N, C-alpha and C positions, 0 to 999 in steps of 0.2 A: 427778361434777360437784359442784364444793365451794364456787361462787362465790357461789350462791345459797341461804340458810338454808332451811327446809323453810316454806311458807307454808298458812294457812288459810282463804285466799278463797275466792267462790264465785260463782255465776251472779250475785246481786243487791245486792252491795254492795262499794263499795269499802273495802279494808283499812284499818282504823282510823277507821272514819267515826264519826262522834259519835252517841251513843245518844240516841233521843228522851226528852223529861222523862217522868215518869211518868206512866201513867194516874190517873185518879180512883180511889178506894176504890168498890167494886161495893157495890150494895145486896145482893147474894146472891152467892155463887160455890158453885159445885156443882161436887165431884168425878165424873168419870164414867169409865167403862172406857176407857183410851186418851186421857186428855183432859181438859180442865175447862171449863165453863161461866161467865162474869160477865154477871151480870144489872144492868141499870142500870134501874130503873123511869123509866116516863112521868112529864113533870111535874105534878104533884099528886097522882099515882096513890101509893099506900102498899103497893102489891101487885102481881103480875103480872096485867095485866087484857087489854093488847091486846100480844100478844106477838110479835116479828119477830127472826125466829134468823138470824143471818149468821154463815156459816163463812169461816173463815180459807184462804187458799189454800197453793201450794207454796212449801217452802223446805227448810232441813235443821233437824233437831232441832226442839223444843218450840216452840209457839206463843210467839212476844213479845208479850203484851198491850199492852204500851206502845206498841210501834212499830204494832199492829192499830189502837189507840186513835188514835194520832198521824194515821193516813193517812187513817181516815175523819173526822177532827175539824180538822184543823188543816193542811189542805190548801186548795185552791181553794174548797171548801163546806163550812160545818162542819154536816156529814150528821147527827152524832148530835144536835146540839143542835136540829135543826129538828126531827127524828124525834121526839123525847120531846117538843118543844112541843107537838105533835100530838096527844098523849096515848098515843101508841106506847112500849112495853116494849122495848129492846133486850137479846138475849140474845146475847152473841158467844161463838161457839162455837170453842175451840183443841184443839188434838190434840198429844200427847206426842211425837208425833214424825210431822213433816208430810211427810217423803219415803218415809212407808211405804204399802203398798197402797193405792189407794183403797178397796178392797172391806174392808179391815181399818178405815180411819177410817172408813167409812159405817157402822159398828156402833156407834161414838162418834156419830154425827150421830143415830140411831135412838134412844139412849139420852136423848139431849138434846132430842128431838121428844117423846118419850112423859113426861119429866119435866116438860117445858114445859106439857103438856096437863094432869098431874097436879095441879101447883102453879099451874095458870091460876084466876083468880075468875071467873065468869060465863061466857058460852058465845062470847064472840067469838074465830072461827077463826083460824088462826096462818097468820102469813107466813113461808117458809122459803127461804133461798138462801144464796149466796154470791160471793165473788169468785174469777176463775179455776177452779184447781182444785175450790174450794168449791163451786162451783155443779155441777160432774159429782157430787161426793159427797153433796151434798142430792138430788140429780134422782135417782141410784140408789136412797138410802136410802128415798125417799118412794114410788118405784117397787116397793121390795121391801115395804114395808108394807103396799100394796095387795094385792099378790100373796098375802100372809100374811092376808089378809082382817081389817087391824087397821086403826082408824079414827084417821088421823093428825090429821085436825080442822084442815087445811090449806086457806084459800082461795086463795091465789096462793103460785106458786113463781118465784122469779128467780133467773137467772146474769147476773155481771157480767164480760163478756168472757171467758168461760167457753172452752176448746178442744172443743167440741163434737165437732167434726170432727178435731180434732188441733193441738197447736202444734208451733213451729219453732223448734229452735236450729240456727243456721247449722253443716252438716256439717263446714267448716273449725275452726270452735270448738270442737265436739265431738271433732275429732282434735288439734286442741292440749291440751285438757284431759286426754286420755289420754297424749299426749306428755310432759307435766308431772307426771305421778302420782309421780316420785319425790320432788319437792321441792313439789309441790300437792295432795297426796292428796284433799284435801277436794272441789275441783271435780271430778275425774274420780267421785269418789263420788257426789256430786251425780246428775251425769247417768246413771251407771248404778244408781241407786236406783230400787226397785219404783215409784214413783209418777212419777218420769221416764220409766220406760220405758213406762208406760198412758198418759201424756200426748203424749208426743211422735209426731208422725205419720211421720218416720223417725229411727231411732236406730242409732248405731254403739258397739259396747261395746269395740272396740280401735283406735288408729291406723290399723289394716290391716282393720279391719271394711268390711262392704259395706252402704250404708246400707238398710235395711229395716223393714217393722212389726213390732218387737218381740212376741216368742210373749206377754210380760205384757201388752200393748195388746190383743193378738186374744183373750186370755182373757176380760180387762174387758168388751171389744165383747160377747163372747158371754154373757157373766154380765148385761151391760145388757141384751140383746135376749130373755134368758128371763125377764127380769122386766117387759117388757112396753115396753122402751125408756125411756119417761116416764110420770110420773105422768098418769092420768087425771080427777082428781078437781079438782084446783085449777087455777086460771087460770095460765098458762104465759107468763113473760115473759122477754124477752131482752134485753141489752144489750150493745153492740158498740163499743170504742175507737175502731175503726176507720170510714171513710169508705163509703158505701153506693154512691156513685155509679163505683167502680171506677177512681177516682183513686189512685195509689199514694203513698209517702213520698218518692220522686225517688231513691232509691238503687239504682245500675246494677246490672245483672248483670256478674259476670265483674270486677270492680275491685277493686283492692288496699282491703280496709276495714281492716286492722292490720297495721303493721309494726314491729319493733324496730328500734331504729336504733342503738342501743347497747349496749355487754355481751356476756354468753358465748354468748345467744340471738340475737344478729346474724348474718345477716339473715332470720330467722323471718318470714313475711310469711303473711296470711290473706286468701282473695279472698272476695268474696260469691258467693252460688250461682248457677250457672248449667248451662243444659243441655248446654253445648260440652265434651263428653269430652275435649279436649286440652288444657284449662284444668288448671293446677296449683292445687288448690283452696288447699292449704297446703304452703308450704315450710316444714319444721320443722326447725331446727337447734342444737345445744349444741355443748358443746366437744368429746364425743365422738360425736353420733349425727346423722343428717343424713336427713331423710326426704321423701318427695313423695307428696302424695296428690292422687288423680285420682279422679272417678266420672262416671260418666255419666247422662243422663235426669233430673237434676233441675231442676226446676220455678225459676222467678224469683223464688224465694220472700221473700228479705230486701227487696226492694222495691214487696212487695203492699199493697194499703190492709188495714189491722189495724191492732190494737194494739202498740206498739214496745216494745221492751225495749232499753236500751242496753247489750247484752252486750258488744260489742266496746271502747265506751268503758271499762265496767269492767274488762275486760280490760287493756288498755293502761295505766289507771292503775294497777293493780295489777302490772303490768310494769315501773313506772318506779319506780327505787329510787336516787337520786342519790347515797345513801352506797354504792350497792355499784356505781357506774358504770353502772345499766342504763336505759334510757330505749326508750318506746314511744310511737308515735302511732298514733290511730284516725281514719281517713280519714272512715268512715262510723259513727259510735259507736252509732246507733240504726236498727237493724232490724226487719221484722215478726214478731212472736211468736204473734199468734193471728190470722190473717185474717178479714174480716168475714165471709166466708162460713161459717167455722167457727164463730165467735162465736154467730153468728142460727141456725146449724145448717139453712142451704139449700143449702149447695154442699160436697162433698168436693174435698180439695186437689188440683189439676192446673193445668199450664200454662195450659190453654184458663178455666177458672174463675178462678183468682187475679184476673183484671183486668177482670172481668164487671162490668158497670151492673147491681145487681140493686134499683136503686130503681125501675124499671117491672115487677117480680113481683107476680103476685097473693099476695094473703096465703095461700092455700091452699099455695103452693110451700116455704113455712116450718113447721117442727114446731111452731113456739111460736102464741100465740095473738096477742100484741102484741109489738112490738119497736121498738127506736131503736137509731142508727147516729150516730157524732159527725157534723155537718153540714159543717165547714168544714174540718176537718184530722184527720189519722192521730194520735191521741194516746196517752200514755203507757198502756201495758196496766196497767188496773185502775183509773186516776186516775178520781177522782172529780169529774168537771166538772160545774160548773154545770148545765148542758144536760142529762147523763144523770141526775144526781143528783135533781134537780127533777120530770124526768119519773116516776123510780121512786118519789118521794114521792106524788106524786100520783095514783098507781096502788096504793098500800096501802090492802086493804079496811078500812073503819070496823068 
């Protein structure tokens, strides 16, 4: 296949996407085993006094602190400014390789927590949490410290749209990633990375793989159970970008989500997930190969309430290359990535639970002490909307 040069794109960014402006210089930068932390003191603070550790989430390669800051400060809510104006100090926790095992990066999180305790002036207890994968890493880190009887001095833990019960990348898109591995190896490698295998509810390693819980996910869940599942000392907070009332995002099951309309990959077509075993979830074609991917028993995940990811939209954009005579269209650019029940750790993923109205459940049904979900719409995964960001700010301990 000589028509397409080797591509470097992955799940989360369009090829050639403009880089964000630089983040401000940190007050302190800590080198940690397996990562780095950047510390920004609260307004009028001259040292670390009221620390909030915020962990980065999943992607490939090292943490991009410019993008990390940009997402927190320059979106719908200037979260960092508001946090620091309230006198809190921000510790941004990044990793040398974000796609490494969650268990590996948890050691970096533990080092960051202990360093924060050692550097802090006074006795104000910490807030520790993270976005997406970062919420799982810090959950495990705090629980492991408690198992080891080490005082993490943390008053509150939070997870922001973290896939406690699993995340979803459509099986058709996973199949496309592996089909395109000769020309887009980064996408397949990202899906097959240790962290992705641990996060995804169902994973396939090759085009012909059967969707299943990956052994690395099973290992991580067993290790999480070994340390008690959750930290027991801090107050547990969870935020979900999806709705609580069971209303999905409108994406239908078993319908074309992405179609290649021009070029050597035409007529490659990806469908949204469906329980219908007769449906061809992915028709994959290039100049030399043609594959049909079918699987049975898959729930209607793509349209479920939850934080969304524009996976099909990004793939279509990256498969559109006018100079090479290539074009693709995404009929359903955004699909559910982290179901609400997963982000709030109240329901395992199943066809029956995905569209359940969770608003009437007792608090005892949830693994966490307090939670919030988006009230009016299923919003982009990890998006710091004013509703979610202000809720979190109001619950940070003084």
